[in-house]
Structures are given as C-alpha cells and as structure tokens.
PyMOL Python script that loads the backbone (N, CA, C, O; Angstrom):
from pymol import cmd

cmd.read_pdbstr("""\
ATOM      1  N   UNK A   1      94.261 -25.840 153.660  1.00  0.00           N
ATOM      2  CA  UNK A   1      95.713 -25.787 153.598  1.00  0.00           C
ATOM      3  C   UNK A   1      96.269 -27.203 153.533  1.00  0.00           C
ATOM      4  O   UNK A   1      95.700 -28.145 154.085  1.00  0.00           O
ATOM      5  N   UNK A   2      97.395 -27.323 152.846  1.00  0.00           N
ATOM      6  CA  UNK A   2      98.057 -28.613 152.742  1.00  0.00           C
ATOM      7  C   UNK A   2      99.567 -28.383 152.721  1.00  0.00           C
ATOM      8  O   UNK A   2     100.021 -27.274 152.440  1.00  0.00           O
ATOM      9  N   UNK A   3     100.346 -29.423 153.017  1.00  0.00           N
ATOM     10  CA  UNK A   3     101.806 -29.283 152.989  1.00  0.00           C
ATOM     11  C   UNK A   3     102.318 -29.068 151.565  1.00  0.00           C
ATOM     12  O   UNK A   3     101.766 -29.612 150.609  1.00  0.00           O
ATOM     13  N   UNK A   4     103.366 -28.279 151.437  1.00  0.00           N
ATOM     14  CA  UNK A   4     103.990 -27.995 150.149  1.00  0.00           C
ATOM     15  C   UNK A   4     104.408 -29.284 149.445  1.00  0.00           C
ATOM     16  O   UNK A   4     104.342 -29.364 148.218  1.00  0.00           O
ATOM     17  N   UNK A   5     104.831 -30.276 150.192  1.00  0.00           N
ATOM     18  CA  UNK A   5     105.290 -31.532 149.613  1.00  0.00           C
ATOM     19  C   UNK A   5     104.221 -32.334 148.898  1.00  0.00           C
ATOM     20  O   UNK A   5     104.540 -33.305 148.212  1.00  0.00           O
ATOM     21  N   UNK A   6     102.949 -31.951 149.040  1.00  0.00           N
ATOM     22  CA  UNK A   6     101.859 -32.688 148.391  1.00  0.00           C
ATOM     23  C   UNK A   6     101.387 -32.046 147.085  1.00  0.00           C
ATOM     24  O   UNK A   6     100.508 -32.587 146.414  1.00  0.00           O
ATOM     25  N   UNK A   7     101.962 -30.901 146.720  1.00  0.00           N
ATOM     26  CA  UNK A   7     101.605 -30.302 145.429  1.00  0.00           C
ATOM     27  C   UNK A   7     102.173 -31.151 144.303  1.00  0.00           C
ATOM     28  O   UNK A   7     103.222 -31.776 144.461  1.00  0.00           O
ATOM     29  N   UNK A   8     101.490 -31.173 143.179  1.00  0.00           N
ATOM     30  CA  UNK A   8     101.991 -31.899 142.011  1.00  0.00           C
ATOM     31  C   UNK A   8     102.713 -30.926 141.096  1.00  0.00           C
ATOM     32  O   UNK A   8     102.538 -29.713 141.208  1.00  0.00           O
ATOM     33  N   UNK A   9     103.516 -31.454 140.199  1.00  0.00           N
ATOM     34  CA  UNK A   9     104.286 -30.619 139.277  1.00  0.00           C
ATOM     35  C   UNK A   9     103.360 -29.694 138.492  1.00  0.00           C
ATOM     36  O   UNK A   9     102.328 -30.122 137.975  1.00  0.00           O
ATOM     37  N   UNK A  10     103.743 -28.419 138.410  1.00  0.00           N
ATOM     38  CA  UNK A  10     102.964 -27.433 137.681  1.00  0.00           C
ATOM     39  C   UNK A  10     101.998 -26.632 138.536  1.00  0.00           C
ATOM     40  O   UNK A  10     101.527 -25.584 138.096  1.00  0.00           O
ATOM     41  N   UNK A  11     101.688 -27.088 139.741  1.00  0.00           N
ATOM     42  CA  UNK A  11     100.747 -26.368 140.602  1.00  0.00           C
ATOM     43  C   UNK A  11     101.401 -25.138 141.215  1.00  0.00           C
ATOM     44  O   UNK A  11     102.602 -25.122 141.484  1.00  0.00           O
ATOM     45  N   UNK A  12     100.581 -24.102 141.432  1.00  0.00           N
ATOM     46  CA  UNK A  12     101.026 -22.896 142.104  1.00  0.00           C
ATOM     47  C   UNK A  12     100.287 -22.768 143.418  1.00  0.00           C
ATOM     48  O   UNK A  12      99.140 -23.199 143.542  1.00  0.00           O
ATOM     49  N   UNK A  13     100.956 -22.166 144.412  1.00  0.00           N
ATOM     50  CA  UNK A  13     100.352 -22.014 145.729  1.00  0.00           C
ATOM     51  C   UNK A  13     100.927 -20.795 146.421  1.00  0.00           C
ATOM     52  O   UNK A  13     101.945 -20.242 146.006  1.00  0.00           O
ATOM     53  N   UNK A  14     100.249 -20.385 147.491  1.00  0.00           N
ATOM     54  CA  UNK A  14     100.715 -19.291 148.338  1.00  0.00           C
ATOM     55  C   UNK A  14     101.097 -19.876 149.685  1.00  0.00           C
ATOM     56  O   UNK A  14     100.363 -20.694 150.238  1.00  0.00           O
ATOM     57  N   UNK A  15     102.234 -19.466 150.215  1.00  0.00           N
ATOM     58  CA  UNK A  15     102.700 -19.964 151.509  1.00  0.00           C
ATOM     59  C   UNK A  15     101.886 -19.303 152.609  1.00  0.00           C
ATOM     60  O   UNK A  15     101.788 -18.078 152.666  1.00  0.00           O
ATOM     61  N   UNK A  16     101.300 -20.120 153.485  1.00  0.00           N
ATOM     62  CA  UNK A  16     100.442 -19.625 154.545  1.00  0.00           C
ATOM     63  C   UNK A  16     101.100 -19.723 155.918  1.00  0.00           C
ATOM     64  O   UNK A  16     100.867 -18.876 156.780  1.00  0.00           O
ATOM     65  N   UNK A  17     101.928 -20.764 156.127  1.00  0.00           N
ATOM     66  CA  UNK A  17     102.489 -21.005 157.457  1.00  0.00           C
ATOM     67  C   UNK A  17     103.738 -21.855 157.325  1.00  0.00           C
ATOM     68  O   UNK A  17     103.815 -22.738 156.470  1.00  0.00           O
ATOM     69  N   UNK A  18     104.723 -21.582 158.183  1.00  0.00           N
ATOM     70  CA  UNK A  18     105.933 -22.396 158.232  1.00  0.00           C
ATOM     71  C   UNK A  18     106.023 -22.978 159.632  1.00  0.00           C
ATOM     72  O   UNK A  18     106.244 -22.254 160.603  1.00  0.00           O
ATOM     73  N   UNK A  19     105.851 -24.284 159.729  1.00  0.00           N
ATOM     74  CA  UNK A  19     105.880 -24.959 161.024  1.00  0.00           C
ATOM     75  C   UNK A  19     107.302 -25.369 161.355  1.00  0.00           C
ATOM     76  O   UNK A  19     108.126 -25.587 160.466  1.00  0.00           O
ATOM     77  N   UNK A  20     107.575 -25.470 162.638  1.00  0.00           N
ATOM     78  CA  UNK A  20     108.898 -25.897 163.063  1.00  0.00           C
ATOM     79  C   UNK A  20     108.833 -26.562 164.420  1.00  0.00           C
ATOM     80  O   UNK A  20     107.753 -26.808 164.957  1.00  0.00           O
ATOM     81  N   UNK A  21     109.978 -26.845 164.956  1.00  0.00           N
ATOM     82  CA  UNK A  21     110.064 -27.518 166.248  1.00  0.00           C
ATOM     83  C   UNK A  21     109.551 -26.639 167.387  1.00  0.00           C
ATOM     84  O   UNK A  21     109.008 -27.152 168.366  1.00  0.00           O
ATOM     85  N   UNK A  22     109.716 -25.333 167.270  1.00  0.00           N
ATOM     86  CA  UNK A  22     109.347 -24.431 168.355  1.00  0.00           C
ATOM     87  C   UNK A  22     108.140 -23.596 167.969  1.00  0.00           C
ATOM     88  O   UNK A  22     108.231 -22.369 167.943  1.00  0.00           O
ATOM     89  N   UNK A  23     107.017 -24.223 167.670  1.00  0.00           N
ATOM     90  CA  UNK A  23     105.826 -23.483 167.296  1.00  0.00           C
ATOM     91  C   UNK A  23     105.727 -23.307 165.802  1.00  0.00           C
ATOM     92  O   UNK A  23     106.316 -24.070 165.036  1.00  0.00           O
ATOM     93  N   UNK A  24     104.978 -22.298 165.384  1.00  0.00           N
ATOM     94  CA  UNK A  24     104.759 -22.092 163.954  1.00  0.00           C
ATOM     95  C   UNK A  24     104.813 -20.613 163.636  1.00  0.00           C
ATOM     96  O   UNK A  24     104.517 -19.767 164.480  1.00  0.00           O
ATOM     97  N   UNK A  25     105.189 -20.319 162.426  1.00  0.00           N
ATOM     98  CA  UNK A  25     105.168 -18.947 161.926  1.00  0.00           C
ATOM     99  C   UNK A  25     103.853 -18.726 161.207  1.00  0.00           C
ATOM    100  O   UNK A  25     103.345 -19.622 160.533  1.00  0.00           O
ATOM    101  N   UNK A  26     103.313 -17.551 161.351  1.00  0.00           N
ATOM    102  CA  UNK A  26     102.190 -17.149 160.519  1.00  0.00           C
ATOM    103  C   UNK A  26     102.492 -15.743 160.026  1.00  0.00           C
ATOM    104  O   UNK A  26     103.657 -15.349 159.990  1.00  0.00           O
ATOM    105  N   UNK A  27     101.491 -14.989 159.650  1.00  0.00           N
ATOM    106  CA  UNK A  27     101.750 -13.681 159.061  1.00  0.00           C
ATOM    107  C   UNK A  27     102.485 -12.723 159.990  1.00  0.00           C
ATOM    108  O   UNK A  27     103.149 -11.803 159.511  1.00  0.00           O
ATOM    109  N   UNK A  28     102.385 -12.912 161.319  1.00  0.00           N
ATOM    110  CA  UNK A  28     103.130 -12.062 162.244  1.00  0.00           C
ATOM    111  C   UNK A  28     104.416 -12.790 162.657  1.00  0.00           C
ATOM    112  O   UNK A  28     104.448 -13.488 163.671  1.00  0.00           O
ATOM    113  N   UNK A  29     105.457 -12.618 161.866  1.00  0.00           N
ATOM    114  CA  UNK A  29     106.712 -13.339 162.068  1.00  0.00           C
ATOM    115  C   UNK A  29     107.566 -12.683 163.134  1.00  0.00           C
ATOM    116  O   UNK A  29     107.624 -11.458 163.243  1.00  0.00           O
ATOM    117  N   UNK A  30     108.229 -13.520 163.920  1.00  0.00           N
ATOM    118  CA  UNK A  30     109.201 -13.037 164.884  1.00  0.00           C
ATOM    119  C   UNK A  30     110.584 -13.276 164.307  1.00  0.00           C
ATOM    120  O   UNK A  30     110.759 -14.134 163.442  1.00  0.00           O
ATOM    121  N   UNK A  31     111.551 -12.535 164.774  1.00  0.00           N
ATOM    122  CA  UNK A  31     112.934 -12.742 164.331  1.00  0.00           C
ATOM    123  C   UNK A  31     113.454 -14.016 164.996  1.00  0.00           C
ATOM    124  O   UNK A  31     113.449 -14.131 166.221  1.00  0.00           O
ATOM    125  N   UNK A  32     113.892 -14.953 164.194  1.00  0.00           N
ATOM    126  CA  UNK A  32     114.383 -16.230 164.708  1.00  0.00           C
ATOM    127  C   UNK A  32     115.885 -16.192 164.860  1.00  0.00           C
ATOM    128  O   UNK A  32     116.574 -15.404 164.213  1.00  0.00           O
ATOM    129  N   UNK A  33     116.380 -17.053 165.722  1.00  0.00           N
ATOM    130  CA  UNK A  33     117.825 -17.190 165.898  1.00  0.00           C
ATOM    131  C   UNK A  33     118.428 -17.794 164.652  1.00  0.00           C
ATOM    132  O   UNK A  33     117.814 -18.661 164.031  1.00  0.00           O
ATOM    133  N   UNK A  34     119.618 -17.356 164.269  1.00  0.00           N
ATOM    134  CA  UNK A  34     120.264 -17.972 163.113  1.00  0.00           C
ATOM    135  C   UNK A  34     120.557 -19.440 163.385  1.00  0.00           C
ATOM    136  O   UNK A  34     120.918 -19.809 164.503  1.00  0.00           O
ATOM    137  N   UNK A  35     120.403 -20.272 162.370  1.00  0.00           N
ATOM    138  CA  UNK A  35     120.719 -21.683 162.504  1.00  0.00           C
ATOM    139  C   UNK A  35     119.516 -22.578 162.696  1.00  0.00           C
ATOM    140  O   UNK A  35     119.635 -23.795 162.551  1.00  0.00           O
ATOM    141  N   UNK A  36     118.346 -22.013 163.021  1.00  0.00           N
ATOM    142  CA  UNK A  36     117.192 -22.899 163.168  1.00  0.00           C
ATOM    143  C   UNK A  36     116.528 -23.113 161.816  1.00  0.00           C
ATOM    144  O   UNK A  36     116.819 -22.405 160.853  1.00  0.00           O
ATOM    145  N   UNK A  37     115.634 -24.093 161.751  1.00  0.00           N
ATOM    146  CA  UNK A  37     115.055 -24.500 160.474  1.00  0.00           C
ATOM    147  C   UNK A  37     114.218 -23.410 159.819  1.00  0.00           C
ATOM    148  O   UNK A  37     114.296 -23.221 158.605  1.00  0.00           O
ATOM    149  N   UNK A  38     113.415 -22.686 160.607  1.00  0.00           N
ATOM    150  CA  UNK A  38     112.617 -21.616 160.015  1.00  0.00           C
ATOM    151  C   UNK A  38     113.524 -20.552 159.407  1.00  0.00           C
ATOM    152  O   UNK A  38     113.231 -20.027 158.333  1.00  0.00           O
ATOM    153  N   UNK A  39     114.607 -20.238 160.077  1.00  0.00           N
ATOM    154  CA  UNK A  39     115.544 -19.259 159.555  1.00  0.00           C
ATOM    155  C   UNK A  39     116.157 -19.698 158.240  1.00  0.00           C
ATOM    156  O   UNK A  39     116.327 -18.887 157.329  1.00  0.00           O
ATOM    157  N   UNK A  40     116.492 -20.987 158.134  1.00  0.00           N
ATOM    158  CA  UNK A  40     117.057 -21.502 156.884  1.00  0.00           C
ATOM    159  C   UNK A  40     116.039 -21.427 155.760  1.00  0.00           C
ATOM    160  O   UNK A  40     116.383 -21.071 154.633  1.00  0.00           O
ATOM    161  N   UNK A  41     114.785 -21.761 156.056  1.00  0.00           N
ATOM    162  CA  UNK A  41     113.732 -21.706 155.043  1.00  0.00           C
ATOM    163  C   UNK A  41     113.552 -20.269 154.555  1.00  0.00           C
ATOM    164  O   UNK A  41     113.449 -20.025 153.353  1.00  0.00           O
ATOM    165  N   UNK A  42     113.516 -19.327 155.486  1.00  0.00           N
ATOM    166  CA  UNK A  42     113.334 -17.931 155.110  1.00  0.00           C
ATOM    167  C   UNK A  42     114.544 -17.390 154.355  1.00  0.00           C
ATOM    168  O   UNK A  42     114.388 -16.542 153.476  1.00  0.00           O
ATOM    169  N   UNK A  43     115.740 -17.860 154.677  1.00  0.00           N
ATOM    170  CA  UNK A  43     116.938 -17.433 153.956  1.00  0.00           C
ATOM    171  C   UNK A  43     116.909 -17.876 152.494  1.00  0.00           C
ATOM    172  O   UNK A  43     117.559 -17.258 151.651  1.00  0.00           O
ATOM    173  N   UNK A  44     116.165 -18.936 152.186  1.00  0.00           N
ATOM    174  CA  UNK A  44     116.026 -19.388 150.801  1.00  0.00           C
ATOM    175  C   UNK A  44     115.017 -18.546 150.020  1.00  0.00           C
ATOM    176  O   UNK A  44     114.829 -18.751 148.821  1.00  0.00           O
ATOM    177  N   UNK A  45     114.369 -17.599 150.704  1.00  0.00           N
ATOM    178  CA  UNK A  45     113.377 -16.759 150.032  1.00  0.00           C
ATOM    179  C   UNK A  45     111.965 -17.271 150.176  1.00  0.00           C
ATOM    180  O   UNK A  45     111.044 -16.730 149.564  1.00  0.00           O
ATOM    181  N   UNK A  46     111.780 -18.305 150.976  1.00  0.00           N
ATOM    182  CA  UNK A  46     110.454 -18.890 151.174  1.00  0.00           C
ATOM    183  C   UNK A  46     109.874 -18.271 152.437  1.00  0.00           C
ATOM    184  O   UNK A  46     110.277 -18.607 153.550  1.00  0.00           O
ATOM    185  N   UNK A  47     108.922 -17.363 152.249  1.00  0.00           N
ATOM    186  CA  UNK A  47     108.328 -16.633 153.355  1.00  0.00           C
ATOM    187  C   UNK A  47     106.816 -16.662 153.233  1.00  0.00           C
ATOM    188  O   UNK A  47     106.272 -16.880 152.150  1.00  0.00           O
ATOM    189  N   UNK A  48     106.145 -16.440 154.354  1.00  0.00           N
ATOM    190  CA  UNK A  48     104.682 -16.394 154.369  1.00  0.00           C
ATOM    191  C   UNK A  48     104.213 -15.291 153.424  1.00  0.00           C
ATOM    192  O   UNK A  48     104.726 -14.172 153.453  1.00  0.00           O
ATOM    193  N   UNK A  49     103.236 -15.621 152.590  1.00  0.00           N
ATOM    194  CA  UNK A  49     102.675 -14.678 151.640  1.00  0.00           C
ATOM    195  C   UNK A  49     103.265 -14.784 150.238  1.00  0.00           C
ATOM    196  O   UNK A  49     102.694 -14.248 149.289  1.00  0.00           O
ATOM    197  N   UNK A  50     104.404 -15.470 150.092  1.00  0.00           N
ATOM    198  CA  UNK A  50     105.045 -15.627 148.782  1.00  0.00           C
ATOM    199  C   UNK A  50     104.306 -16.671 147.955  1.00  0.00           C
ATOM    200  O   UNK A  50     103.695 -17.593 148.495  1.00  0.00           O
ATOM    201  N   UNK A  51     104.372 -16.510 146.636  1.00  0.00           N
ATOM    202  CA  UNK A  51     103.827 -17.502 145.713  1.00  0.00           C
ATOM    203  C   UNK A  51     104.945 -18.440 145.288  1.00  0.00           C
ATOM    204  O   UNK A  51     106.071 -18.007 145.045  1.00  0.00           O
ATOM    205  N   UNK A  52     104.632 -19.719 145.201  1.00  0.00           N
ATOM    206  CA  UNK A  52     105.594 -20.726 144.753  1.00  0.00           C
ATOM    207  C   UNK A  52     104.955 -21.564 143.661  1.00  0.00           C
ATOM    208  O   UNK A  52     103.733 -21.698 143.595  1.00  0.00           O
ATOM    209  N   UNK A  53     105.794 -22.121 142.811  1.00  0.00           N
ATOM    210  CA  UNK A  53     105.328 -23.048 141.784  1.00  0.00           C
ATOM    211  C   UNK A  53     106.141 -24.331 141.921  1.00  0.00           C
ATOM    212  O   UNK A  53     107.369 -24.282 142.001  1.00  0.00           O
ATOM    213  N   UNK A  54     105.468 -25.469 141.947  1.00  0.00           N
ATOM    214  CA  UNK A  54     106.140 -26.756 142.015  1.00  0.00           C
ATOM    215  C   UNK A  54     106.608 -27.104 140.610  1.00  0.00           C
ATOM    216  O   UNK A  54     105.792 -27.277 139.706  1.00  0.00           O
ATOM    217  N   UNK A  55     107.918 -27.207 140.425  1.00  0.00           N
ATOM    218  CA  UNK A  55     108.460 -27.549 139.118  1.00  0.00           C
ATOM    219  C   UNK A  55     108.613 -29.055 138.949  1.00  0.00           C
ATOM    220  O   UNK A  55     108.375 -29.586 137.865  1.00  0.00           O
ATOM    221  N   UNK A  56     109.010 -29.749 140.021  1.00  0.00           N
ATOM    222  CA  UNK A  56     109.207 -31.197 139.930  1.00  0.00           C
ATOM    223  C   UNK A  56     108.932 -31.840 141.274  1.00  0.00           C
ATOM    224  O   UNK A  56     109.576 -31.514 142.271  1.00  0.00           O
ATOM    225  N   UNK A  57     107.976 -32.754 141.298  1.00  0.00           N
ATOM    226  CA  UNK A  57     107.676 -33.536 142.489  1.00  0.00           C
ATOM    227  C   UNK A  57     107.422 -34.960 142.018  1.00  0.00           C
ATOM    228  O   UNK A  57     106.296 -35.336 141.692  1.00  0.00           O
ATOM    229  N   UNK A  58     108.484 -35.734 141.990  1.00  0.00           N
ATOM    230  CA  UNK A  58     108.394 -37.091 141.470  1.00  0.00           C
ATOM    231  C   UNK A  58     107.900 -38.127 142.462  1.00  0.00           C
ATOM    232  O   UNK A  58     107.875 -39.314 142.136  1.00  0.00           O
ATOM    233  N   UNK A  59     107.503 -37.719 143.669  1.00  0.00           N
ATOM    234  CA  UNK A  59     106.997 -38.682 144.637  1.00  0.00           C
ATOM    235  C   UNK A  59     108.023 -39.096 145.673  1.00  0.00           C
ATOM    236  O   UNK A  59     107.659 -39.491 146.781  1.00  0.00           O
ATOM    237  N   UNK A  60     109.292 -39.013 145.332  1.00  0.00           N
ATOM    238  CA  UNK A  60     110.341 -39.242 146.324  1.00  0.00           C
ATOM    239  C   UNK A  60     111.572 -38.439 145.932  1.00  0.00           C
ATOM    240  O   UNK A  60     111.724 -38.008 144.789  1.00  0.00           O
ATOM    241  N   UNK A  61     112.429 -38.254 146.896  1.00  0.00           N
ATOM    242  CA  UNK A  61     113.601 -37.424 146.658  1.00  0.00           C
ATOM    243  C   UNK A  61     113.266 -35.950 146.813  1.00  0.00           C
ATOM    244  O   UNK A  61     112.160 -35.600 147.225  1.00  0.00           O
ATOM    245  N   UNK A  62     114.222 -35.081 146.481  1.00  0.00           N
ATOM    246  CA  UNK A  62     113.994 -33.642 146.670  1.00  0.00           C
ATOM    247  C   UNK A  62     112.972 -33.074 145.694  1.00  0.00           C
ATOM    248  O   UNK A  62     112.717 -33.638 144.630  1.00  0.00           O
ATOM    249  N   UNK A  63     112.395 -31.940 146.089  1.00  0.00           N
ATOM    250  CA  UNK A  63     111.436 -31.214 145.271  1.00  0.00           C
ATOM    251  C   UNK A  63     112.156 -30.054 144.599  1.00  0.00           C
ATOM    252  O   UNK A  63     113.164 -29.568 145.112  1.00  0.00           O
ATOM    253  N   UNK A  64     111.654 -29.614 143.475  1.00  0.00           N
ATOM    254  CA  UNK A  64     112.195 -28.437 142.803  1.00  0.00           C
ATOM    255  C   UNK A  64     111.094 -27.399 142.731  1.00  0.00           C
ATOM    256  O   UNK A  64     110.041 -27.642 142.141  1.00  0.00           O
ATOM    257  N   UNK A  65     111.339 -26.230 143.337  1.00  0.00           N
ATOM    258  CA  UNK A  65     110.360 -25.151 143.420  1.00  0.00           C
ATOM    259  C   UNK A  65     110.834 -23.934 142.659  1.00  0.00           C
ATOM    260  O   UNK A  65     112.033 -23.745 142.448  1.00  0.00           O
ATOM    261  N   UNK A  66     109.888 -23.110 142.249  1.00  0.00           N
ATOM    262  CA  UNK A  66     110.215 -21.802 141.696  1.00  0.00           C
ATOM    263  C   UNK A  66     109.628 -20.761 142.641  1.00  0.00           C
ATOM    264  O   UNK A  66     108.417 -20.722 142.862  1.00  0.00           O
ATOM    265  N   UNK A  67     110.495 -19.919 143.195  1.00  0.00           N
ATOM    266  CA  UNK A  67     110.091 -18.826 144.069  1.00  0.00           C
ATOM    267  C   UNK A  67     110.654 -17.565 143.452  1.00  0.00           C
ATOM    268  O   UNK A  67     111.867 -17.454 143.272  1.00  0.00           O
ATOM    269  N   UNK A  68     109.805 -16.623 143.129  1.00  0.00           N
ATOM    270  CA  UNK A  68     110.195 -15.423 142.376  1.00  0.00           C
ATOM    271  C   UNK A  68     110.839 -15.896 141.076  1.00  0.00           C
ATOM    272  O   UNK A  68     110.185 -16.571 140.281  1.00  0.00           O
ATOM    273  N   UNK A  69     112.089 -15.559 140.845  1.00  0.00           N
ATOM    274  CA  UNK A  69     112.781 -16.003 139.629  1.00  0.00           C
ATOM    275  C   UNK A  69     113.858 -17.045 139.939  1.00  0.00           C
ATOM    276  O   UNK A  69     114.734 -17.296 139.111  1.00  0.00           O
ATOM    277  N   UNK A  70     113.797 -17.646 141.117  1.00  0.00           N
ATOM    278  CA  UNK A  70     114.807 -18.626 141.537  1.00  0.00           C
ATOM    279  C   UNK A  70     114.231 -20.032 141.567  1.00  0.00           C
ATOM    280  O   UNK A  70     113.050 -20.234 141.852  1.00  0.00           O
ATOM    281  N   UNK A  71     115.084 -20.991 141.270  1.00  0.00           N
ATOM    282  CA  UNK A  71     114.730 -22.402 141.436  1.00  0.00           C
ATOM    283  C   UNK A  71     115.401 -22.905 142.702  1.00  0.00           C
ATOM    284  O   UNK A  71     116.587 -22.663 142.927  1.00  0.00           O
ATOM    285  N   UNK A  72     114.633 -23.606 143.526  1.00  0.00           N
ATOM    286  CA  UNK A  72     115.131 -24.062 144.817  1.00  0.00           C
ATOM    287  C   UNK A  72     114.847 -25.550 144.958  1.00  0.00           C
ATOM    288  O   UNK A  72     113.718 -25.997 144.758  1.00  0.00           O
ATOM    289  N   UNK A  73     115.881 -26.316 145.303  1.00  0.00           N
ATOM    290  CA  UNK A  73     115.705 -27.734 145.627  1.00  0.00           C
ATOM    291  C   UNK A  73     115.524 -27.837 147.132  1.00  0.00           C
ATOM    292  O   UNK A  73     116.239 -27.189 147.896  1.00  0.00           O
ATOM    293  N   UNK A  74     114.565 -28.654 147.557  1.00  0.00           N
ATOM    294  CA  UNK A  74     114.248 -28.777 148.972  1.00  0.00           C
ATOM    295  C   UNK A  74     113.923 -30.227 149.297  1.00  0.00           C
ATOM    296  O   UNK A  74     113.282 -30.923 148.511  1.00  0.00           O
ATOM    297  N   UNK A  75     114.369 -30.669 150.459  1.00  0.00           N
ATOM    298  CA  UNK A  75     114.051 -32.015 150.916  1.00  0.00           C
ATOM    299  C   UNK A  75     112.575 -32.146 151.258  1.00  0.00           C
ATOM    300  O   UNK A  75     111.920 -31.172 151.630  1.00  0.00           O
ATOM    301  N   UNK A  76     112.072 -33.344 151.129  1.00  0.00           N
ATOM    302  CA  UNK A  76     110.648 -33.590 151.368  1.00  0.00           C
ATOM    303  C   UNK A  76     110.245 -33.324 152.815  1.00  0.00           C
ATOM    304  O   UNK A  76     109.148 -32.822 153.061  1.00  0.00           O
ATOM    305  N   UNK A  77     111.102 -33.647 153.773  1.00  0.00           N
ATOM    306  CA  UNK A  77     110.774 -33.417 155.179  1.00  0.00           C
ATOM    307  C   UNK A  77     110.561 -31.945 155.476  1.00  0.00           C
ATOM    308  O   UNK A  77     109.622 -31.578 156.183  1.00  0.00           O
ATOM    309  N   UNK A  78     111.424 -31.108 154.942  1.00  0.00           N
ATOM    310  CA  UNK A  78     111.277 -29.670 155.131  1.00  0.00           C
ATOM    311  C   UNK A  78     110.028 -29.166 154.418  1.00  0.00           C
ATOM    312  O   UNK A  78     109.320 -28.309 154.947  1.00  0.00           O
ATOM    313  N   UNK A  79     109.749 -29.684 153.233  1.00  0.00           N
ATOM    314  CA  UNK A  79     108.582 -29.244 152.465  1.00  0.00           C
ATOM    315  C   UNK A  79     107.272 -29.604 153.173  1.00  0.00           C
ATOM    316  O   UNK A  79     106.267 -28.914 153.000  1.00  0.00           O
ATOM    317  N   UNK A  80     107.274 -30.663 153.956  1.00  0.00           N
ATOM    318  CA  UNK A  80     106.049 -31.063 154.653  1.00  0.00           C
ATOM    319  C   UNK A  80     105.756 -30.149 155.843  1.00  0.00           C
ATOM    320  O   UNK A  80     104.670 -30.229 156.418  1.00  0.00           O
ATOM    321  N   UNK A  81     106.692 -29.285 156.226  1.00  0.00           N
ATOM    322  CA  UNK A  81     106.477 -28.340 157.322  1.00  0.00           C
ATOM    323  C   UNK A  81     105.990 -26.987 156.825  1.00  0.00           C
ATOM    324  O   UNK A  81     105.722 -26.092 157.627  1.00  0.00           O
ATOM    325  N   UNK A  82     105.874 -26.830 155.517  1.00  0.00           N
ATOM    326  CA  UNK A  82     105.430 -25.563 154.934  1.00  0.00           C
ATOM    327  C   UNK A  82     104.001 -25.746 154.439  1.00  0.00           C
ATOM    328  O   UNK A  82     103.749 -26.523 153.518  1.00  0.00           O
ATOM    329  N   UNK A  83     103.073 -25.029 155.053  1.00  0.00           N
ATOM    330  CA  UNK A  83     101.670 -25.138 154.689  1.00  0.00           C
ATOM    331  C   UNK A  83     101.338 -24.096 153.623  1.00  0.00           C
ATOM    332  O   UNK A  83     101.708 -22.928 153.740  1.00  0.00           O
ATOM    333  N   UNK A  84     100.625 -24.546 152.569  1.00  0.00           N
ATOM    334  CA  UNK A  84     100.295 -23.669 151.450  1.00  0.00           C
ATOM    335  C   UNK A  84      98.804 -23.745 151.130  1.00  0.00           C
ATOM    336  O   UNK A  84      98.094 -24.646 151.577  1.00  0.00           O
ATOM    337  N   UNK A  85      98.354 -22.766 150.337  1.00  0.00           N
ATOM    338  CA  UNK A  85      96.991 -22.763 149.804  1.00  0.00           C
ATOM    339  C   UNK A  85      97.114 -22.737 148.294  1.00  0.00           C
ATOM    340  O   UNK A  85      97.786 -21.868 147.738  1.00  0.00           O
ATOM    341  N   UNK A  86      96.466 -23.688 147.622  1.00  0.00           N
ATOM    342  CA  UNK A  86      96.521 -23.752 146.157  1.00  0.00           C
ATOM    343  C   UNK A  86      95.908 -22.507 145.535  1.00  0.00           C
ATOM    344  O   UNK A  86      94.949 -21.936 146.054  1.00  0.00           O
ATOM    345  N   UNK A  87      96.481 -22.104 144.420  1.00  0.00           N
ATOM    346  CA  UNK A  87      95.937 -20.993 143.637  1.00  0.00           C
ATOM    347  C   UNK A  87      95.186 -21.561 142.448  1.00  0.00           C
ATOM    348  O   UNK A  87      95.528 -22.623 141.930  1.00  0.00           O
ATOM    349  N   UNK A  88      94.175 -20.852 142.030  1.00  0.00           N
ATOM    350  CA  UNK A  88      93.518 -21.230 140.797  1.00  0.00           C
ATOM    351  C   UNK A  88      92.276 -21.936 141.020  1.00  0.00           C
ATOM    352  O   UNK A  88      91.605 -22.322 140.062  1.00  0.00           O
TER     353      UNK A  88
END
""", "prot")
cmd.dss("prot")
cmd.show_as("cartoon", "prot")
cmd.util.cbc("prot")
cmd.orient("prot")
C-alpha cells in the first residue's frame, strides 16, 4: 500500500484505508461526526473499496482524480492520508 499522493498521472488504484487524526478507517467503517476530515473525504465520493484514477499529479499543488464519473481536485496533504493499492 502507498499514499494516493504518490501515484503518477494515468495510474489506477483501489482505496484501501483512509487515515485521520482519530485512528483509521478500513473496510468496517463507523459513522463519523460531520465536519471531520474523514467525513469530508467520504462526502467527495472517496470511500474504501472504490477505484480511482490519477488524472494529474504534477509533483506539487493539488491533485486531480477521477472517481466514478467525477473529477475531484484534492490537496496533497489530504491525499497522503488515503492509502491505495495499485491496479494492473
């Protein structure tokens, strides 16, 4: 597993874990309080088990991801808390 922020443009991966300040999420998710970071990530459609594709990772600045049929811009700090497994 590696952080989402380390994928290169064009790579696809499966989300395995979402880390946060208060522990980590894995396949057995608990309902989080609104307003925390894990809740914001999940509200964007980024959940454990989902497939993502890195559309743009220029090395600095925000990342551009494709989740389902949506494009999502995400800060690098948040992306480093999402652990993924490369596909292919």
